[in-house]
N, C-alpha and C positions, 0 to 999 in steps of 0.2 A: 727901647723895646727889644724883647727877646727875639733873636733871629729865628729860632726854631718855634717858639711859642706863638708867634704872630701868624704863622702859616696855617691856613684852613686845612682840615683833613677831608679829602674827597671820599664820599661814600659810594662804593661800587654797587652795581645792580644786585639785588638779592640780599643786601645787608641792611639791617634795621638797627638804628641807634636810638636809645631813649634815656632820658635823665629824669629821675624822680626828685621829690622835694627834699630828700635827705642827701642830695648830691651824689647818688649812686648812678654810675654810668653802666648800662647794659647794652651789649652788642650781640645781636643774633645774626647768623649767616648760615650758608649751606654746610659748613664744616662743624658748626656747634654754636655755643653761647659762652660769653665771658663777661665777668662783672669786675668793676673797679670802684672803690670808694674814693672820691675826690675830696680834698681839703675844702672846708666850708668857705674859705676866702676866695678860692678860684671859681670862676663862673664858667660853666659849660653850656653852650646853646647849640641846638640842632636847627640848621636852616635847611632849605630845600634839599640839596645834595651835598652838604658839607657840615662839618662840626667845627665850631669856633671856640677856642679857649681864651679867656681874658682874665686879667688880674686887676685888683682895685687900686693899688699904689705901686710906686717904683722902689719900695724898700727891698733889701737884699733877700729876705725870706720869700717874698712874693715873686721876685724875679726868678729865683731858683725853682720854685714850685711850678711856675708858668710853663717853662720848657719841659719839665719832668712829666707833668700830667698830659701835655700834648703828645709827647713821645709814647707814653703808656697807652693812650687811647688809640693812637695810630697803629701801634703794635697789635692791639686787639682787633682793629678793623682788618688789617692784613692777615692776621691769624685765622679769623672766621671765614675769610673769603678765599685765601689761597693756602694757608698753613705754613709751617716751618719744617725744614728738614736739616738734620746735621748728620754727617757721615764721619765715623771714626775708623781709623785703620790700625790694625794690630801688626806691628813690625817686630818679628823675632821668630827664631826657630821653634816650632812646636806650639806657637800661640794659636788658640782656637776660640771661637765664639759660637754659641748655639742658643737660639731663642725658642722658648716653649711658652706661648701665650704671653703673660706679663713677667715671666721669669727669664733672666738672661744668665747663662752659664759661661764663665770665662776661664780659660786656662792660660795664665800669663807667666808660666815658668816657675811658679811657686810649688811647694810640695802638695798643695791642695787646690782644688778648683774653687772659684769664687762664684757664689750665687747671689744675684741682685734681683730683688723684686721691684719692678718699675711701677710708677703711679698709673692709674687706669687712663689718664689723659694722654699718656705717651704710648705710642705703638712702636714696636721694635722689629727689625728684620736683620738677620745675620746671614752673610754670604761668604762662602769659602770656595774660591775657584782655584783650579790648578795653576801653578806658576805665578800666583799673585797673593798678596797679603789678605788675610780675612778682613772683612769690612762689616761694621755694625752701623745700620741706618736707623735713626730715630725720627719719628714724625709726631707733630703735635700742633695744636692751635695756640698754645700758650708759650710765647717766646721765652719768658723768664723761667718757666718750669723745664723746658727742653734744654736750655743752657745750663741749668743747675744739674740735671741728670747727666748731660754730656761731660761736665766738669768732674762729676763724681766718678764716672767710668774712667776718665783720663787720669785721675789722681791715684787709681789703683796701681798703675805702673807708668810713671811719667817717662818720656823719652830721655834716655841718658846720652851725654854728649860724646862718648867715645865710639860706640858702635851704632848708636841711633836706635837701639831697641826700645820698645815701649808702645803705649797707646798714644796716637796722635790724631789730630783732626786731618781730614783729607786735604792735601795740598799744603800742610804746615811745614815750614822749613825749620829743621833742627840744626842749630849751630854745632858743628863738629869740632872737637879738640884733637890735637895731635897727642899720641900716647907717650909713654915713658921713653920709648926707643927713639923718638924724634928729637929729644933734647940732647942726645949724645952726638956730638959733632965730629967724631973721629971715624 
């Protein structure tokens, strides 16, 4: 039995989960609504205050899908009830971020500014305080989408190992390397 798949998903107050005949799972909550199409072999049942995901056999494909769909549905329930937040930190001299609605303007040390239009499901906030690095905060109900957007922003200027400059997740440790002068032992 899948260790993750066999766990029931608790439904918090204010969240409604429904499954239709085509195996589409819809989760509605105070923060919004999310949908997921579940494989026809995996059975999703809604009991009083929990969602149970089960599989028909123990073959490898069913075992893999069992834990996957349980995690996806759990992420949907958490997303519509509390939401997800990712904070990115811009480390570098002159690095700036400015949010205007769904448009994020980044100055990451290139000769031009980078303009990113974010999906409407993601809200963005940019903060620049004195004596601290600028921070970009992303909010969304969809864990997969917010992770994809954060990875895209980070890929614009990954943290480099010598000075540590770049876009990083808040609290991320960057392994630093010694420079050229450290190898000279004289």
